[in-house]
C-alpha positions as CSV (number, residue, x, y, z in Angstrom):
1,M,5.0,1.8,-1.0
2,N,5.2,4.7,-3.2
3,S,5.1,3.8,-6.9
4,V,6.5,7.1,-8.1
5,S,10.0,6.2,-6.8
6,T,12.0,3.1,-5.8
7,G,10.3,3.3,-2.4
8,G,7.6,5.1,-0.5
9,R,8.5,8.0,1.8
10,R,6.4,8.9,4.8
11,T,6.0,12.6,5.2
12,L,7.0,13.9,8.7
13,V,3.9,15.5,10.2
14,A,4.3,18.1,12.9
15,T,1.2,17.2,14.9
16,A,-0.4,19.4,17.4
17,G,-0.5,18.0,21.0
18,I,-4.0,17.4,22.4
19,A,-5.2,15.7,25.5
20,V,-4.4,12.0,25.2
21,T,-6.8,9.2,25.6
22,A,-4.9,5.9,25.7
23,L,-5.0,4.0,22.4
24,T,-4.9,0.4,23.6
25,L,-4.5,-2.5,21.3
26,T,-5.1,-5.8,23.0
27,A,-5.2,-9.2,21.5
28,C,-8.7,-9.9,20.1
29,G,-8.2,-13.5,19.1
30,G,-6.2,-15.2,16.5
31,G,-6.0,-15.7,12.8
32,S,-6.7,-18.6,10.6
33,D,-7.1,-21.1,13.4
34,G,-9.2,-18.8,15.6
35,G,-6.5,-18.6,18.3
36,G,-3.6,-16.3,19.0
37,G,-1.1,-19.1,19.4
38,S,0.3,-21.9,17.4
39,S,1.0,-25.5,18.0
40,G,2.5,-26.2,14.6
41,G,1.4,-26.0,11.0
42,G,-1.4,-27.9,9.2
43,S,-0.9,-30.7,6.9
44,G,0.2,-31.1,3.3
45,S,2.1,-28.8,0.9
46,L,1.4,-26.5,-2.0
47,T,3.3,-24.5,-4.6
48,I,2.9,-20.8,-5.3
49,G,4.2,-19.1,-8.4
50,T,5.0,-15.4,-8.7
51,S,6.9,-13.0,-11.0
52,D,7.8,-10.7,-8.1
53,K,11.5,-10.3,-7.4
54,I,13.3,-10.3,-4.0
55,T,15.9,-7.5,-3.4
56,T,17.1,-8.8,0.0
57,L,15.7,-10.6,3.0
58,D,17.1,-7.9,5.3
59,P,14.2,-5.5,6.2
60,A,16.7,-2.6,6.4
61,G,17.6,-2.9,2.7
62,S,14.4,-3.4,0.8
63,Y,11.2,-1.5,0.1
64,D,9.4,-3.6,-2.5
65,N,6.5,-6.0,-2.7
66,G,8.6,-9.0,-3.6
67,S,10.9,-8.8,-0.6
68,F,8.1,-7.8,1.8
69,A,6.1,-10.9,0.7
70,V,8.8,-13.1,2.1
71,M,9.2,-11.1,5.3
72,N,5.5,-11.4,6.0
73,Q,5.9,-15.2,6.2
74,V,9.0,-15.5,8.3
75,F,9.6,-12.5,10.5
76,P,7.5,-11.5,13.5
77,F,5.8,-8.1,13.9
78,L,4.9,-6.3,17.1
79,L,1.5,-5.4,15.5
80,N,-0.1,-6.9,12.4
81,T,-3.4,-7.0,10.6
82,P,-5.6,-10.0,11.1
83,L,-7.1,-11.7,8.1
84,G,-9.9,-9.6,6.6
85,S,-9.0,-6.3,8.3
86,P,-6.9,-3.2,7.5
87,D,-6.6,-2.3,11.3
88,V,-3.7,-3.5,13.4
89,E,-3.8,-5.7,16.5
90,P,-1.0,-7.2,18.6
91,D,1.0,-9.9,16.8
92,I,3.9,-11.0,19.1
93,A,2.9,-8.2,21.4
94,E,0.6,-8.8,24.3
95,S,-0.5,-5.2,24.4
96,A,0.4,-1.8,22.9
97,E,-0.8,1.6,24.0
98,F,0.1,5.3,24.3
99,T,1.2,5.7,27.9
100,S,1.8,9.4,27.3
101,P,1.3,11.6,24.3
102,T,4.9,10.8,23.1
103,D,5.4,7.3,24.6
104,Y,4.1,4.3,22.9
105,T,4.6,1.2,25.1
106,V,4.6,-2.4,23.8
107,T,4.6,-5.4,26.0
108,L,5.8,-8.6,24.4
109,K,4.2,-12.0,25.0
110,P,6.4,-14.0,27.4
111,G,8.7,-16.9,26.3
112,L,9.1,-15.9,22.7
113,T,11.9,-17.6,20.8
114,W,13.6,-17.5,17.4
115,A,13.7,-20.7,15.3
116,N,17.4,-21.0,16.1
117,G,16.5,-21.3,19.8
118,N,17.6,-17.7,20.8
119,D,15.2,-15.8,23.1
120,L,13.2,-13.1,21.4
121,T,13.2,-10.1,23.8
122,S,12.8,-6.4,23.9
123,S,16.5,-6.1,23.2
124,D,15.9,-7.6,19.7
125,V,13.1,-5.0,19.2
126,K,15.3,-2.1,20.1
127,F,18.1,-3.5,17.9
128,T,15.7,-3.8,15.0
129,F,14.7,-0.2,14.9
130,D,18.0,1.3,15.9
131,R,19.7,-0.5,13.0
132,Q,17.1,0.6,10.5
133,V,17.9,4.2,11.5
134,A,21.6,3.7,11.6
135,I,21.9,1.9,8.3
136,N,19.4,4.2,6.6
137,D,19.8,2.3,3.3
138,P,18.6,4.4,0.3
139,N,16.5,1.4,-0.9
140,G,15.2,0.7,2.6
141,P,12.2,1.9,4.7
142,A,14.0,3.8,7.4
143,S,12.1,7.1,6.5
144,L,8.9,5.6,7.9
145,L,10.5,6.1,11.4
146,A,10.7,9.8,11.0
147,N,8.7,10.3,14.2
148,L,10.8,8.0,16.3
149,A,13.1,9.8,18.7
150,S,14.5,6.9,20.8
151,I,13.6,3.5,22.4
152,D,13.9,2.3,26.0
153,T,13.7,-1.3,27.2
154,P,13.1,-1.4,30.9
155,D,12.8,-5.2,31.0
156,D,12.9,-8.2,28.6
157,T,9.2,-7.8,27.6
158,T,8.7,-4.0,27.6
159,V,9.5,-1.6,24.8
160,V,8.9,2.1,25.0
161,F,9.0,4.1,21.8
162,H,9.6,7.8,22.4
163,L,8.0,9.9,19.6
164,T,8.9,13.4,18.5
165,N,5.3,14.4,17.6
166,P,2.6,13.5,20.1
167,D,-0.4,11.1,19.7
168,D,0.7,9.8,16.3
169,Q,-2.1,7.5,15.4
170,T,-0.3,6.2,12.4
171,F,2.6,4.8,14.5
172,P,0.9,1.5,15.2
173,Q,0.5,1.0,11.5
174,V,4.1,1.8,10.9
175,L,5.0,-1.1,13.2
176,S,3.2,-3.4,10.8
177,S,4.8,-1.9,7.7
178,P,8.0,-2.8,5.8
179,V,10.1,-1.1,8.5
180,G,8.4,-3.4,11.1
181,P,9.8,-6.9,10.8
182,I,11.7,-7.8,14.0
183,V,15.1,-9.3,13.5
184,D,17.5,-11.4,15.7
185,E,20.3,-9.3,17.1
186,D,22.6,-12.4,17.2
187,V,22.3,-13.0,13.5
188,F,21.9,-9.5,11.9
189,S,24.6,-6.8,11.7
190,A,23.9,-3.6,13.6
191,T,25.6,-1.4,11.0
192,A,25.3,-3.1,7.6
193,L,22.9,-5.2,5.6
194,T,23.1,-8.9,6.4
195,P,23.5,-11.3,3.5
196,D,20.5,-13.6,2.7
197,A,22.6,-16.7,3.2
198,D,23.5,-15.7,6.7
199,I,19.8,-15.0,7.6
200,V,18.7,-18.4,6.3
201,S,21.6,-20.4,7.8
202,G,21.1,-18.5,11.1
203,K,17.4,-19.5,11.2
204,A,16.6,-16.0,12.2
205,F,12.8,-16.6,11.9
206,A,9.9,-16.2,14.3
207,G,6.9,-15.7,11.9
208,P,4.4,-18.3,10.9
209,Y,7.0,-20.0,8.6
210,M,10.7,-20.8,8.5
211,I,12.8,-20.9,5.3
212,T,14.3,-24.4,4.8
213,N,15.7,-23.8,1.3
214,Y,16.6,-20.5,-0.4
215,D,17.6,-20.0,-4.1
216,Q,16.9,-16.3,-4.6
217,N,14.3,-15.5,-7.2
218,N,14.2,-19.1,-8.3
219,L,12.8,-21.2,-5.5
220,I,12.1,-20.8,-1.8
221,S,10.9,-23.6,0.5
222,Y,9.0,-22.9,3.7
223,E,8.0,-25.0,6.7
224,A,5.5,-24.1,9.4
225,N,7.2,-22.7,12.5
226,P,5.8,-24.7,15.5
227,D,6.9,-21.9,17.9
228,Y,5.1,-19.0,16.3
229,A,3.0,-17.4,18.9
230,G,1.4,-14.5,17.0
231,L,-1.9,-13.1,15.8
232,L,-2.2,-15.2,12.6
233,G,-2.2,-18.6,14.3
234,A,-0.9,-21.9,12.9
235,P,-0.5,-22.1,9.1
236,K,-3.1,-24.3,7.4
237,T,-0.4,-25.9,5.2
238,E,2.8,-27.4,6.7
239,K,5.1,-26.9,3.6
240,V,5.0,-24.2,0.9
241,N,7.3,-23.9,-2.1
242,V,7.4,-20.6,-4.0
243,K,8.6,-20.7,-7.6
244,Y,9.8,-17.5,-9.3
245,Y,9.0,-16.7,-12.9
246,T,10.6,-14.3,-15.4
247,D,7.8,-14.7,-17.9
248,A,4.2,-14.2,-17.0
249,S,3.0,-16.5,-19.8
250,N,4.9,-19.4,-18.2
251,L,3.3,-18.6,-14.9
252,K,-0.1,-18.7,-16.5
253,L,0.6,-22.0,-18.2
254,D,1.8,-23.7,-15.1
255,V,-1.2,-22.7,-13.0
256,Q,-3.5,-23.7,-15.9
257,E,-1.9,-27.1,-16.2
258,G,-1.8,-27.7,-12.4
259,N,2.0,-27.6,-12.2
260,I,1.6,-25.0,-9.4
261,D,-1.3,-24.5,-7.0
262,V,-1.5,-20.7,-6.8
263,A,-0.3,-17.9,-9.1
264,F,0.0,-14.5,-7.4
265,R,1.6,-11.4,-8.9
266,S,1.7,-10.7,-11.7
267,L,-0.3,-12.1,-14.5
268,T,-1.4,-9.8,-17.3
269,A,-4.9,-8.5,-17.5
270,T,-5.5,-10.5,-20.7
271,D,-4.2,-13.7,-19.1
272,I,-6.5,-13.2,-16.1
273,D,-9.5,-12.5,-18.3
274,D,-8.7,-15.7,-20.2
275,L,-8.4,-17.8,-17.0
276,R,-11.8,-16.6,-15.8
277,G,-13.2,-18.9,-18.4
278,D,-11.1,-21.9,-17.5
279,D,-13.0,-24.5,-15.3
280,N,-9.6,-26.0,-14.1
281,V,-8.8,-22.9,-12.0
282,K,-10.4,-20.3,-9.8
283,V,-9.8,-16.6,-10.2
284,V,-10.0,-14.9,-6.8
285,D,-10.3,-11.1,-6.5
286,G,-9.7,-8.9,-3.5
287,P,-9.2,-5.2,-2.7
288,G,-5.9,-3.8,-3.7
289,G,-4.1,-0.7,-2.3
290,E,-2.7,0.6,-5.6
291,I,-4.4,3.7,-7.0
292,R,-4.0,5.5,-10.3
293,Y,-4.7,9.2,-10.6
294,I,-4.1,12.4,-12.7
295,T,-2.1,15.1,-10.9
296,F,-2.6,18.7,-11.8
297,N,0.1,21.3,-11.4
298,F,-1.6,24.3,-9.9
299,N,0.9,26.7,-11.5
300,T,1.0,25.4,-15.1
301,Q,-2.3,23.7,-15.7
302,P,-4.8,25.7,-17.9
303,F,-5.5,28.9,-16.0
304,G,-2.9,28.0,-13.4
305,A,-1.2,30.6,-11.2
306,T,1.8,31.2,-13.4
307,T,0.0,31.1,-16.8
308,P,-0.8,34.4,-18.7
309,E,-4.6,33.7,-18.2
310,A,-4.3,32.8,-14.5
311,D,-7.7,32.4,-12.9
312,P,-8.3,30.1,-9.9
313,A,-12.0,29.6,-10.6
314,K,-11.5,28.6,-14.2
315,A,-8.6,26.3,-13.2
316,T,-10.9,24.6,-10.7
317,A,-13.6,24.2,-13.4
318,V,-11.1,22.6,-15.7
319,R,-10.2,20.0,-13.1
320,Q,-13.8,19.4,-12.2
321,A,-14.8,19.0,-15.9
322,V,-12.1,16.3,-16.3
323,A,-13.6,14.5,-13.3
324,D,-17.1,14.8,-15.0
325,L,-15.8,13.2,-18.3
326,I,-13.6,10.3,-17.3
327,D,-15.3,7.0,-17.7
328,R,-13.6,4.9,-15.1
329,Q,-15.5,1.7,-15.8
330,E,-14.6,1.8,-19.4
331,I,-10.9,2.1,-18.5
332,A,-11.1,-0.7,-16.0
333,D,-12.9,-3.0,-18.4
334,Q,-11.3,-2.2,-21.7
335,V,-7.7,-1.7,-20.7
336,Y,-7.4,-3.8,-17.5
337,K,-10.1,-6.5,-17.9
338,G,-11.3,-6.0,-14.4
339,T,-7.9,-6.2,-12.7
340,Y,-8.4,-2.6,-11.8
341,K,-11.7,-1.1,-10.7
342,P,-13.2,2.4,-10.7
343,L,-12.1,4.6,-7.8
344,Y,-14.2,7.5,-6.7
345,S,-12.1,8.6,-3.7
346,F,-8.6,9.6,-2.6
347,V,-8.4,6.8,-0.1
348,A,-8.4,3.2,-1.3
349,E,-11.7,1.3,-0.8
350,G,-11.6,-1.1,2.1
351,L,-9.7,1.2,4.5
352,T,-11.3,2.6,7.6
353,G,-12.6,6.1,6.8
354,A,-12.7,5.6,3.0
355,T,-15.7,7.3,1.2
356,E,-16.7,7.9,-2.4
357,P,-17.3,11.6,-2.7
358,L,-16.4,11.8,-6.4
359,K,-19.2,9.4,-7.4
360,E,-21.9,11.8,-6.2
361,K,-20.2,15.1,-7.0
362,Y,-19.1,14.4,-10.6
363,G,-20.4,12.9,-13.8
364,D,-23.9,11.4,-13.7
365,G,-23.9,11.0,-9.9
366,Q,-23.7,7.2,-10.3
367,G,-20.1,6.8,-11.3
368,G,-20.5,7.4,-15.0
369,P,-19.4,10.4,-17.2
370,D,-21.7,13.3,-18.0
371,K,-20.9,15.7,-20.9
372,A,-23.8,18.0,-20.1
373,K,-22.6,18.6,-16.5
374,A,-19.0,19.3,-17.7
375,T,-20.3,21.7,-20.3
376,Q,-22.4,23.6,-17.8
377,R,-19.5,23.7,-15.3
378,L,-17.0,25.2,-17.8
379,A,-19.6,27.7,-19.1
380,A,-20.5,28.9,-15.6
381,A,-16.8,29.6,-14.9
382,G,-16.5,31.5,-18.2
383,V,-14.1,29.0,-19.8
384,T,-14.0,29.0,-23.6
385,T,-13.9,25.5,-25.1
386,P,-12.2,23.4,-26.2
387,V,-9.6,23.7,-23.5
388,A,-6.1,22.8,-24.6
389,L,-4.7,20.3,-22.0
390,K,-1.2,18.9,-22.1
391,L,-1.3,15.5,-20.5
392,Q,1.8,13.3,-19.8
393,Y,2.3,9.7,-18.9
394,S,5.3,7.4,-18.3
395,N,5.7,4.6,-20.9
396,D,7.9,2.4,-18.8
397,H,6.9,2.7,-15.1
398,Y,3.3,1.7,-14.8
399,G,3.2,-1.3,-17.0
400,P,2.7,-1.9,-20.7
401,S,-0.9,-0.9,-20.7
402,S,-0.3,2.8,-19.7
403,G,-0.3,3.8,-23.4
404,D,-3.7,2.3,-23.9
405,E,-4.9,3.7,-20.6
406,Y,-4.0,7.3,-21.5
407,A,-5.0,7.0,-25.2
408,L,-8.5,6.1,-23.8
409,I,-8.5,9.1,-21.4
410,K,-7.6,11.4,-24.3
411,D,-10.4,9.9,-26.4
412,Q,-12.9,10.4,-23.5
413,L,-12.0,14.0,-23.0
414,E,-11.9,14.9,-26.7
415,A,-15.1,13.1,-27.5
416,S,-16.9,15.6,-25.4
417,G,-15.7,18.5,-27.7
418,L,-14.7,20.3,-24.5
419,F,-11.0,19.4,-24.6
420,T,-8.1,19.0,-27.0
421,V,-5.5,16.9,-25.4
422,D,-1.8,17.0,-26.3
423,L,-0.8,13.5,-25.0
424,Q,3.0,12.9,-24.5
425,T,5.1,10.2,-22.9
426,T,8.5,10.2,-21.3
427,E,10.7,7.5,-19.8
428,W,10.6,7.3,-16.0
429,V,14.2,8.5,-15.3
430,Q,13.4,11.8,-16.9
431,Y,9.7,11.8,-16.0
432,S,10.4,11.7,-12.3
433,K,12.6,14.8,-12.6
434,D,10.3,16.7,-14.9
435,R,7.1,16.3,-12.9
436,T,8.5,18.2,-9.9
437,A,10.1,20.9,-12.1
438,D,6.7,22.2,-13.4
439,V,7.2,20.7,-16.8
440,Y,3.9,18.8,-16.9
441,P,0.6,20.7,-16.4
442,A,-1.2,17.4,-15.9
443,Y,0.3,13.9,-15.5
444,Q,-0.1,10.2,-14.6
445,L,1.0,8.9,-11.2
446,G,0.3,5.8,-9.1
447,W,0.6,5.0,-5.4
448,F,0.9,1.8,-3.3
449,P,0.6,2.4,0.5
450,D,3.3,1.9,3.1
451,Y,0.6,0.7,5.5
452,S,-3.1,0.2,5.4
453,D,-4.2,3.4,7.0
454,A,-6.1,6.2,5.3
455,D,-3.5,8.8,6.4
456,N,-1.1,7.2,3.9
457,Y,-3.3,8.5,1.1
458,L,-3.7,12.0,2.6
459,T,-0.5,13.2,4.3
460,P,1.8,12.6,1.3
461,F,-0.5,14.2,-1.2
462,F,-2.4,17.1,0.4
463,L,-0.3,18.8,3.0
464,T,1.0,22.2,1.8
465,K,4.5,20.6,1.6
466,N,3.7,17.3,-0.2
467,F,5.6,14.9,-2.4
468,L,3.6,15.8,-5.5
469,G,5.2,19.3,-5.5
470,N,2.2,20.5,-7.5
471,H,1.8,23.9,-5.6
472,Y,-1.5,22.8,-4.1
473,S,-2.3,24.4,-0.7
474,N,-5.5,24.5,1.3
475,Q,-4.9,25.5,4.9
476,Q,-8.2,23.9,6.1
477,V,-7.2,20.6,4.6
478,N,-3.6,21.0,5.9
479,D,-4.9,21.6,9.5
480,L,-7.4,18.7,9.3
481,I,-4.7,16.3,8.2
482,L,-2.5,17.3,11.1
483,Q,-5.5,17.0,13.4
484,Q,-6.5,13.5,12.3
485,V,-3.0,12.1,12.8
486,S,-3.2,13.0,16.5
487,T,-6.9,12.3,17.2
488,T,-7.0,9.4,19.6
489,D,-10.7,8.7,19.4
490,P,-11.3,6.3,16.5
491,A,-14.7,7.6,15.6
492,A,-13.6,11.2,15.7
493,R,-10.6,10.4,13.6
494,T,-12.7,8.6,11.0
495,A,-15.0,11.7,10.8
496,L,-12.0,13.9,10.1
497,I,-10.7,11.6,7.4
498,E,-14.2,11.7,5.7
499,Q,-14.2,15.5,5.9
500,I,-10.8,15.8,4.3
501,Q,-12.0,13.6,1.4
502,D,-15.1,15.9,0.9
503,L,-12.9,19.0,0.8
504,E,-10.5,17.4,-1.6
505,A,-13.4,16.4,-3.8
506,E,-14.0,20.1,-4.4
507,D,-10.4,21.1,-4.9
508,L,-9.3,18.1,-7.0
509,S,-5.6,18.5,-6.6
510,T,-5.6,15.0,-8.1
511,V,-8.3,13.1,-9.9
512,P,-8.2,9.4,-8.8
513,Y,-9.8,7.0,-11.3
514,L,-8.6,3.4,-10.7
515,Q,-7.8,1.1,-7.8
516,G,-5.9,-2.1,-8.5
517,A,-7.4,-5.3,-7.4
518,Q,-5.4,-8.1,-5.9
519,V,-5.9,-11.2,-8.0
520,A,-4.8,-14.8,-7.3
521,V,-5.4,-17.8,-9.6
522,T,-5.6,-21.1,-7.8
523,G,-6.4,-24.7,-8.5
524,T,-10.0,-25.7,-7.8
525,D,-8.9,-27.7,-4.7
526,V,-7.2,-24.7,-3.1
527,S,-9.0,-22.6,-0.5
528,G,-8.1,-19.6,1.6
529,A,-7.0,-17.1,-1.1
530,E,-10.2,-15.1,-0.5
531,D,-9.3,-14.8,3.2
532,T,-5.8,-13.3,2.6
533,L,-6.7,-11.0,-0.3
534,D,-7.9,-8.4,2.2
535,P,-7.4,-4.7,2.8
536,S,-4.1,-5.3,4.6
537,F,-2.6,-5.9,1.1
538,K,-0.5,-8.7,2.6
539,F,-0.6,-12.2,1.0
540,R,-0.3,-14.7,3.9
541,Y,0.7,-18.2,2.8
542,G,-0.6,-19.6,6.1
543,A,-4.2,-18.9,5.1
544,L,-4.0,-21.3,2.1
545,S,-4.8,-25.0,2.1
546,K,-5.3,-27.7,-0.5
547,G,-7.6,-30.6,-0.8
């Protein structure tokens, strides 16, 4: 989910057709109980606290973490990510494969039902995606279906997705994304968002849990669904209550005093740091998909294409010198107390194909800054120092620590004597307009993925036509991105993703520097948080148990 707007937007890629090898996804075993089926939930109950907010339970109308957290517990997916992995496998599907370059065929497990007793068939699946496209809510995820042409259902357990562009290797991941929750056609409207109350009263659930009580953004009660027959297996805890907080300090206090069992999203960095020293709780860290990066406008940055002193070699040297000087570890420790960690790549750590080319190519070669290398780089390009750099950040979109984050980046660059930084801030409403209107030569952005595939960190950023709008274009990178999307051999596709990262590490259209960690705070008698804080970036309540 794109954190530069109210929702992420998947860029439509015109992929080149190549000879197809079937990508077959077959069930490889189950989730928390080691089996693919479920005979009911575990025992006991626990209470989770969060400051996330729910927009709507209708998958067609929301594109935010708070709403998707609920959907992951109660709705079924055709494909999902098993605990500990970013790669999709069949969930309520029995198999899924490309049966032609533009046909992706999914076979459902037989005998699926909704919690209300309705049969769950291919008709529900077609209804789900047809309504996403038809409703096309501005706050919803319908844009993720840009490559979907139509759907056929030859029988009750077979779904054929007809794609516009062939061999789209990201489509299986799309089916596990916010656009992917399957809904009951007898409960949901085909043309409008369905109210939360109707979804709950209609018992339109077929995920690991069912909602038994719903007070939006106050309290939700869940009970294990005995008929869930998907990848994740039976939940380890029968009943889960989720309490919603408006004040992070109250969330911290309640988990500290044992009034709740788990706190997940979002305690402050200072609170988490404090709780690490409290013997009454456990702080559990896992990989997070959010990244922070500086974007350079290739027209207006120092020596950019439309500046009086335009010089591509000097412009590249400026970007590379910034990469030499940023001390990622200091930002992570000093500003974010370890809730973010250094990032040396364009693809979030933990995803298939992620590498760390920036660690070797810049700074001291070990991840730290290096003034001497930056000095040499600028001198070799004929750049007179100090370089005057205008740097912008948003004061209201990326949390209250953005001011400290960018003040530290300014200090790091200026302490070298190689830069003078004019640091400015703008509120997001104006910022989001200015950044694509060539107002900012260099500026802050963040990103949270739509799904856990490396492509979601490449296609939106580095195609010639990208959402950054920063005038970056490298035809070789462009062609490789299009090629990897349609490469059906996993090893060959991974090699292409690695090659793209190496090329980008030379160009530095963006300079990534932080990756957010997922952090949960639990009671000492709670287990399973470490299993669900995984590279799928989905927090599954069914993995948690108490006692």
